[in-house]
N, C-alpha and C positions, 0 to 999 in steps of 0.2 A: 274437750279433747277426746273423751270416751265416746261421744256421739260420732266424731270423725272417724275413729277407729272402727266403729260398727258399720258405717257406710262403706269404708274401704274393704272390710272383710266381706261384706255382702257382694261387692263388685268383683272380688276375686273368685267367689263361688260361682257367680253368674258367668264369668269369663271361662272358667274351667268347664262348666256345663256346656257352653257353646262350642268349645273346641272338641269336646267329646262327641257331640251330635254331628259336627261337621266330619270328623274322622269316620263316623259310621256310615255316611252317605257318599263315600269316595268311590263307590262302584265295586269295591272288593268284597267278595263273599266272606262272612264271618268264618273264623277258623273252625267253628263247630258245625258248619253246614255239611250235609250228606249228599254225595254225588248221586244223580238220578241214573237208574239203569233201565234198559229196555226189557229185561227178563221179568216175568211176573213173580210176585211173592209166592213162596212155596205154599201150595194148597189152594191158590187162587187162579182163576182163569186169566188168560192174557187180556189186556184192556182192548176195547174196541176203538179202532182208529177213526178219526173224523174224515180224513181224506186218504184212504189207503191207496198205495200204488199198484192196484190190481185191475184197472179197467182194461178191457179188451178193445182194441181199435175198431172203429166203425167200418173200416175197409178190410177187416179180416176175411180171408178166403177160407173156404171149407172144402174138404175132400171126403169121399165116401170110404167108410171102413166096413169091411165084410169079413168077419172071422171065418176060417174054413169050417164048413159044416154047421155054421151057426144058424142059417136060415133067416138072416136079416141083414140089413145095412143101416148105418147111421152116419151122419155127417160129423166130422171132427175138424177143428181148426187146423188149417194147413201149416206145416212147419213145426208143429209141436213134437217134442221128444216122446217116444213111446217105450214102454217096458211091459213085460208080461210075467205073470206069476200064477200058475195054475189056470183057473178059468177066467182070471181077471186080466184085462189089458188097460193100462193107465197111460194117459197122454197129459203132459205137463208143459207149462211155459211160465216162467217166472213164478208168480204166486198162485196161478190158477191150475185147475186140474179137471179132467174128464176121465171117469173110470167106467168101463163096460165089463159086466160079469154075466156070462151066459151059462145056464145049467139046465138040466132036465128036471121037470117037475110034473107031478101027477095031477095037481089041481091048481086052479087059478088062485092067486093070493087075494086076500081081502084086507081092509084096513085093520080089522080085528086080528086076523091071523099074523099079519106082519108085526103088529104091536106085541102080540104074545110070544112069537117065535123068533123074531129077528132083532128087535131093538136092543135086547140085552147083550147080544154078541157084538153089535156095533158099538155099544157103550164101552166094551172092553178094548176096542181097537182105536178109539178116538180119545185122546187126552182131554180131560175136563168136559166130557160130553154133556150137552144140555138139549133135551128133546124139545122140539117145537110142536108142530101139528102133524097129525096123520089123517089124510083125506083121500078121497077118490077124485080123480081129474080125468078129463077127456083129452086125448091127443089123436092125431091122424091115424096112429097105429092101434087105437082102441083105448079102452079105459085102463088106467094105471093107478096104483097106490102111490101117493106122493108123501114122503116123509121129510120134514124139514128139521134140521138140528144144527147146533154149533159145536165147535171144538177147537182146541189149540193145535197149531201147526207144529211140526218138528222144529227145534231150534236151528236157526241159520248156522251153517258150519263155520262161517267167518265171523259174524257179529254176535251170534248167540241169541239173536232176537227171535221172539215167538209172536206169531200173528194169530189173532182170533179169526177163525174161518167160519163161513156160513155154507151149509150143505143142502142141496136139493137132491133127494134120491127117489127116482121113479122106478117102480117095479111093474114091468110089463109081463104079459103072458099070452102065448099063442101056440096051439097045437102041441102041448107038452114041453114047450121051451119057456123058461123064465129068464128075462133080461133085466138086470139091475143097472140102470143108467144114472150115474151120480155126477153132478157138476158141483164144483166148490171153488171158493176163492175168499179173499178177505171180506169180512163183514163190512157192509156199506159200500163195497165196490159196485160201480154201475154196470152190471153185466146182465141185466134183464133180457135185452134183445139177443145177445149171443147165446145165452142159455136156452132161450125159447127156440132159436134156430136149431140147436142141437137136439133138444127133446122133441121137437115137432118133426124131425127128419127121419125118425125110426120107421123103417118099412119092412114088413115081413115078406119073405120070398117063398 
């Protein structure tokens, strides 16, 4: 009889363990689970998205932008909203942006001078700034300093979501005028061709 009781007791334990396991796989999240949020953890950069919704359409049209007295023209995606602040004009659409800044300068910038004089101020303007490379590149308008970096976007006013952005900043110079042409959008967005169209379009007048 004692052996029978032992077998019965073991069976009860196994049945209880089986019911417990089944209840854990019912598809309901445990009561201790933590909801995922789109905002980055304080002090950390926003995560890089695998398929960010920032691709510019292949059929995007472009229009010429020529600031008064600027001495140059550059093509900007047609239909984008524009805003001005001081020497800067910014064009935006969804998550992408083109910014044009024209100022007078005495000498042509170099990779070394931009690194020494400009990068620190950009770091203060872009949340979670991370410098990439500073190089010299050739464009139809002439040689330019290209600075690549990443930073966090402002939080979406509705969702609060923060996107990790990639920046390409081209610093051009001609006859005493410096033009900073910056294109930016979500990291990993496929905007290589549109950004090349914009940066290749700069022409001095």
